[in-house]
C-alpha positions as CSV (number, residue, x, y, z in Angstrom):
1,X,49.3,-48.5,1.1
2,X,47.7,-45.1,1.5
3,X,50.2,-43.6,3.9
4,X,54.0,-43.8,4.0
5,X,55.5,-46.9,5.5
6,X,57.3,-46.9,8.8
7,X,54.6,-45.7,11.2
8,X,55.1,-46.9,14.7
9,X,52.2,-49.2,15.8
10,X,51.8,-47.8,19.3
11,X,49.2,-49.1,21.7
12,X,47.9,-47.1,24.7
13,X,46.6,-49.1,27.6
14,X,43.1,-48.3,28.6
15,X,41.8,-47.4,25.1
16,X,39.5,-50.0,23.6
17,X,36.9,-50.1,20.9
18,X,34.1,-49.0,23.2
19,X,34.5,-45.2,23.2
20,X,31.2,-43.8,24.4
21,X,31.5,-44.5,28.1
22,X,35.1,-43.1,28.1
23,X,37.8,-42.0,25.8
24,X,40.9,-43.3,27.6
25,X,44.0,-41.4,28.8
26,X,44.1,-38.2,26.8
27,X,47.5,-37.1,27.9
28,X,49.1,-40.3,26.7
29,X,47.4,-39.9,23.3
30,X,48.7,-36.4,23.0
31,X,52.2,-37.7,23.5
32,X,51.6,-40.2,20.8
33,X,50.5,-37.4,18.4
34,X,53.6,-35.5,19.3
35,X,55.8,-38.5,18.6
36,X,54.1,-39.3,15.3
37,X,54.2,-35.6,14.2
38,X,57.9,-35.3,14.8
39,X,59.1,-38.7,13.6
40,X,57.2,-38.6,10.3
41,X,57.0,-35.0,9.4
42,X,59.0,-35.7,6.2
43,X,56.6,-38.5,5.1
44,X,53.6,-36.3,5.8
45,X,54.9,-33.6,3.5
46,X,55.1,-36.1,0.6
47,X,51.4,-37.1,1.0
48,X,49.3,-34.9,-1.3
49,X,46.0,-35.4,0.6
50,X,44.5,-35.0,4.0
51,X,41.3,-36.3,5.7
52,X,38.9,-33.6,6.8
53,X,36.7,-34.5,9.7
54,X,33.2,-33.1,9.5
55,X,31.4,-31.0,12.1
56,X,28.0,-32.8,11.9
57,X,27.3,-36.3,10.6
58,X,24.7,-39.0,10.6
59,X,25.7,-42.6,11.3
60,X,23.7,-45.3,9.6
61,X,25.0,-48.5,11.1
62,X,26.1,-49.8,14.5
63,X,29.7,-48.8,13.8
64,X,31.1,-45.4,12.8
65,X,32.8,-45.5,9.4
66,X,35.5,-43.1,8.3
67,X,33.6,-42.2,5.2
68,X,30.6,-41.2,7.3
69,X,32.6,-38.6,9.4
70,X,35.2,-37.4,6.9
71,X,35.8,-36.3,3.4
72,X,39.1,-36.3,1.4
73,X,41.0,-33.1,0.8
74,X,43.7,-32.9,-1.8
75,X,44.9,-35.4,-4.4
76,X,43.6,-38.9,-3.6
77,X,42.1,-41.3,-6.1
78,X,38.4,-42.3,-5.7
79,X,39.4,-45.9,-5.5
80,X,41.8,-45.3,-2.6
81,X,39.3,-43.2,-0.8
82,X,36.6,-45.8,-1.3
83,X,38.8,-48.3,0.6
84,X,39.7,-45.8,3.4
85,X,36.0,-44.8,3.8
86,X,35.2,-48.3,5.0
87,X,37.6,-48.1,8.0
88,X,35.7,-48.8,11.2
89,X,36.3,-46.3,13.9
90,X,34.2,-46.8,17.0
91,X,30.6,-47.9,18.0
92,X,27.8,-45.6,16.9
93,X,25.8,-43.6,19.5
94,X,23.5,-46.1,21.3
95,X,20.2,-44.2,20.7
96,X,18.7,-43.2,17.4
97,X,17.8,-39.5,16.9
98,X,19.8,-38.2,19.9
99,X,22.9,-36.2,18.8
100,X,26.1,-36.7,20.7
101,X,28.7,-33.9,20.8
102,X,32.5,-34.6,20.8
103,X,35.0,-31.9,21.6
104,X,38.2,-31.6,19.6
105,X,40.4,-33.4,22.2
106,X,37.9,-36.2,22.5
107,X,37.6,-36.5,18.8
108,X,41.4,-36.6,18.4
109,X,41.6,-39.2,21.1
110,X,38.9,-41.4,19.4
111,X,40.6,-41.2,16.0
112,X,44.0,-41.9,17.4
113,X,42.8,-44.9,19.3
114,X,41.3,-46.6,16.2
115,X,43.6,-45.6,13.3
116,X,47.0,-44.5,14.4
117,X,48.3,-44.7,10.9
118,X,45.9,-42.1,9.5
119,X,45.5,-39.9,12.5
120,X,48.4,-37.5,11.6
121,X,46.7,-36.8,8.3
122,X,43.4,-35.8,9.8
123,X,42.2,-32.2,9.9
124,X,40.0,-31.8,13.0
125,X,37.1,-29.3,13.5
126,X,36.5,-27.5,16.8
127,X,33.9,-30.1,17.7
128,X,31.8,-32.8,16.0
129,X,28.1,-33.8,16.5
130,X,27.0,-37.3,15.6
131,X,23.5,-38.7,15.4
132,X,22.5,-42.2,14.7
133,X,19.8,-42.3,12.0
134,X,17.9,-39.4,10.6
135,X,19.4,-36.6,8.5
136,X,21.5,-33.5,8.9
137,X,21.8,-30.2,7.2
138,X,25.2,-28.5,7.3
139,X,25.6,-24.7,7.8
140,X,26.2,-24.3,4.0
141,X,23.0,-26.2,3.2
142,X,21.1,-24.2,5.8
143,X,22.2,-21.0,4.2
144,X,21.0,-22.1,0.8
145,X,17.6,-22.9,2.3
146,X,17.6,-19.4,3.9
147,X,18.5,-17.7,0.7
148,X,15.9,-19.5,-1.3
149,X,13.2,-18.7,1.3
150,X,14.2,-15.0,1.7
151,X,15.0,-14.1,-1.9
152,X,11.3,-13.4,-3.0
153,X,11.1,-10.8,-0.2
154,X,13.9,-8.8,-1.7
155,X,11.4,-7.6,-4.3
156,X,9.7,-5.5,-1.5
157,X,12.8,-3.4,-1.1
158,X,13.2,0.0,-2.6
159,X,16.6,-0.7,-4.1
160,X,18.8,-3.6,-5.2
161,X,19.0,-6.1,-2.4
162,X,21.7,-8.5,-1.3
163,X,22.3,-10.8,1.7
164,X,25.4,-11.0,3.9
165,X,26.4,-12.0,7.4
166,X,24.0,-14.9,8.0
167,X,23.6,-15.9,11.7
168,X,22.6,-19.5,11.5
169,X,23.1,-22.8,13.5
170,X,26.1,-24.8,12.5
171,X,23.9,-27.7,11.7
172,X,20.3,-29.0,12.0
173,X,19.6,-32.7,12.8
174,X,16.3,-34.2,11.6
175,X,14.7,-37.2,13.2
176,X,14.2,-38.8,9.7
177,X,14.9,-37.7,6.1
178,X,11.2,-37.1,5.4
179,X,11.2,-34.0,7.6
180,X,11.6,-30.7,5.8
181,X,12.9,-27.2,6.7
182,X,11.3,-23.9,5.6
183,X,11.8,-20.2,6.3
184,X,9.4,-18.0,8.3
185,X,9.7,-14.2,8.3
186,X,9.1,-12.6,11.7
187,X,8.8,-9.2,10.1
188,X,9.0,-7.5,6.7
189,X,12.4,-7.7,5.1
190,X,14.1,-4.3,5.2
191,X,17.6,-2.8,4.8
192,X,19.8,-3.8,7.8
193,X,19.6,-6.8,10.1
194,X,16.5,-8.9,9.5
195,X,15.3,-11.7,11.8
196,X,13.7,-14.9,10.6
197,X,13.1,-18.4,11.7
198,X,13.8,-21.8,10.3
199,X,10.9,-24.3,10.8
200,X,11.3,-28.0,10.9
201,X,8.1,-29.7,9.6
202,X,6.9,-33.3,10.1
203,X,5.5,-35.2,7.1
204,X,2.0,-33.9,8.0
205,X,3.1,-30.3,8.0
206,X,3.2,-29.9,11.8
207,X,6.1,-27.7,13.0
208,X,8.3,-29.7,15.4
209,X,11.2,-27.2,15.8
210,X,11.7,-23.4,15.5
211,X,15.2,-21.9,15.2
212,X,15.8,-18.2,15.4
213,X,18.2,-16.8,12.7
214,X,19.1,-13.4,11.2
215,X,20.7,-11.9,8.1
216,X,22.0,-8.5,7.2
217,X,20.3,-7.0,4.1
218,X,22.1,-4.5,1.9
219,X,19.7,-2.4,-0.3
220,X,21.4,-0.1,-2.8
221,X,19.3,2.8,-4.3
222,X,19.6,6.3,-5.6
223,X,19.1,8.7,-2.7
224,X,18.4,12.5,-2.8
225,X,21.2,14.5,-1.4
226,X,22.0,18.2,-1.2
227,X,24.0,19.5,-4.2
228,X,24.9,22.7,-2.3
229,X,24.7,23.7,1.4
230,X,21.1,24.0,2.6
231,X,20.2,26.2,5.5
232,X,17.3,26.1,7.9
233,X,14.2,27.6,6.3
234,X,15.6,27.4,2.8
235,X,13.0,26.4,0.1
236,X,14.0,23.0,-1.4
237,X,14.3,23.5,-5.2
238,X,15.2,21.0,-7.9
239,X,18.5,22.6,-8.6
240,X,19.6,22.0,-5.0
241,X,19.1,18.2,-5.2
242,X,21.4,15.5,-6.6
243,X,21.0,11.7,-6.4
244,X,23.7,9.4,-5.1
245,X,23.7,5.6,-5.0
246,X,23.9,4.5,-1.4
247,X,23.2,1.5,0.8
248,X,19.9,2.2,2.6
249,X,21.1,-0.1,5.5
250,X,23.7,2.6,6.4
251,X,21.2,5.4,6.7
252,X,19.9,6.6,10.1
253,X,16.3,7.2,8.9
254,X,14.1,7.0,5.8
255,X,15.3,9.3,3.0
256,X,13.0,11.7,1.3
257,X,11.2,9.9,-1.5
258,X,11.2,12.9,-3.8
259,X,7.5,13.5,-3.6
260,X,5.2,16.2,-2.3
261,X,6.1,19.8,-1.5
262,X,6.9,22.5,-1.8
263,X,9.2,21.9,1.1
264,X,11.4,24.0,3.4
265,X,14.5,22.8,5.2
266,X,14.2,22.2,8.9
267,X,17.9,21.7,9.7
268,X,21.2,22.6,7.9
269,X,22.3,19.9,5.4
270,X,25.8,19.8,4.0
271,X,26.8,19.0,0.4
272,X,26.3,15.3,-0.6
273,X,24.5,14.7,2.7
274,X,21.2,12.7,2.5
275,X,18.0,14.6,2.6
276,X,15.8,12.7,5.1
277,X,12.0,13.0,5.2
278,X,12.3,14.4,8.7
279,X,14.5,17.2,7.4
280,X,11.5,18.7,5.4
281,X,8.5,20.7,6.5
282,X,5.7,22.4,4.7
283,X,6.3,26.0,3.6
284,X,4.1,27.9,6.1
285,X,1.2,30.0,4.9
286,X,1.7,32.3,7.9
287,X,5.3,33.0,9.2
288,X,6.2,33.8,12.8
289,X,6.1,37.5,13.3
290,X,3.9,38.4,10.4
291,X,0.8,40.5,11.0
292,X,-2.6,38.9,10.2
293,X,-6.2,39.8,10.5
294,X,-7.6,38.1,13.6
295,X,-11.3,37.3,13.2
296,X,-13.5,36.8,16.2
297,X,-16.7,34.8,15.3
298,X,-19.7,33.7,17.3
299,X,-23.4,33.3,16.6
300,X,-24.1,36.9,17.1
301,X,-21.0,38.9,16.5
302,X,-18.0,39.1,14.1
303,X,-15.0,41.3,15.1
304,X,-11.7,41.9,13.2
305,X,-8.5,43.2,14.6
306,X,-4.8,43.0,13.9
307,X,-2.6,40.3,15.5
308,X,0.9,39.0,15.4
309,X,1.6,35.3,14.5
310,X,3.7,33.7,17.3
311,X,4.7,30.7,15.2
312,X,4.7,29.3,11.6
313,X,1.7,27.5,10.3
314,X,-0.1,26.2,7.2
315,X,-3.8,26.5,6.2
316,X,-6.0,24.6,8.6
317,X,-3.4,24.5,11.4
318,X,-3.8,26.1,14.9
319,X,-1.3,28.7,15.8
320,X,-0.8,31.1,18.6
321,X,-1.4,34.8,17.8
322,X,-1.2,38.0,20.0
323,X,-3.8,40.8,19.8
324,X,-1.7,43.8,18.9
325,X,-4.0,46.1,20.9
326,X,-4.8,44.1,24.1
327,X,-1.6,42.0,23.9
328,X,-3.7,39.0,24.8
329,X,-2.8,35.7,23.1
330,X,-5.3,33.3,21.4
331,X,-5.1,30.1,19.4
332,X,-6.7,30.4,16.0
333,X,-7.0,28.5,12.7
334,X,-5.2,29.8,9.7
335,X,-7.8,30.5,6.9
336,X,-5.3,32.0,4.4
337,X,-2.0,33.9,4.3
338,X,-3.5,36.9,6.0
339,X,-6.4,35.6,8.2
340,X,-6.6,33.7,11.4
341,X,-10.0,32.8,12.8
342,X,-11.1,32.3,16.4
343,X,-14.5,30.6,16.6
344,X,-16.9,31.2,19.5
345,X,-14.6,33.9,21.1
346,X,-16.3,36.1,23.6
């Protein structure tokens, strides 16, 4: 025997072997479970194993076998489980390739109606999906497929990448075991939540199903931070920078890549705070308020006068200047640190 002796052999009227049209009187079966649980709690404690009912299974024959819908948990010999696995439960779903879902109460009822002696030892999932014929991938298997398909894309990241928090279906049923599942990226893998799709392929390669999924990608890298407080308009110098290992997924924007310059600070940055690319601007050739030579040029005349720069700017940029004599304002192109040119001015 695989269970303690002395189990009451209770029968509930209205529950027969044909379970798909209806599952009998649920309330009565719940009472049976309660009776068995209280009457044989001592015996259950002495049994070193349980039967774990699976969430998604494929049935091969006309009758559901225990070994098709469950796995042993705990200390049970392979020989004993081989015998238990052949226990017939209920008729298989009538149609091939069409999954049938069973809620936890219906599943408990079905198990209780066919094997009262083993029902108290079963560990039930929240629900179970069954399909007659074909194949099934569990959530764990799906995650392994996703990791294998996504891992090459980690090489595109700036830092050291890792996956977490997969959002996947609990299972995928295939019409037959020759169908395959692959990963399709919907965009470039980056730090943070990344979307992708699982594709089910027929033997000829045709895609017969698309399933949207996502995963959170951590990307650890050395990021430039301020080693001392940086104020607006400060010039960014090497001594003011330190590098800190951070998760790029937690940053609000793209960090400065350490290139280019010289740079000036556009906003205050505290100690150990990240220096973002948007925090930096070119050091202006002309500063707001500085006096420059304003050059008026046309085909026939060239005039020079003094003007005040109304904004910062670099060589080649347009800035607003004010003629210091007439007080009129003009836009001109910065030629150098002391010259702004207005072409075709009257």
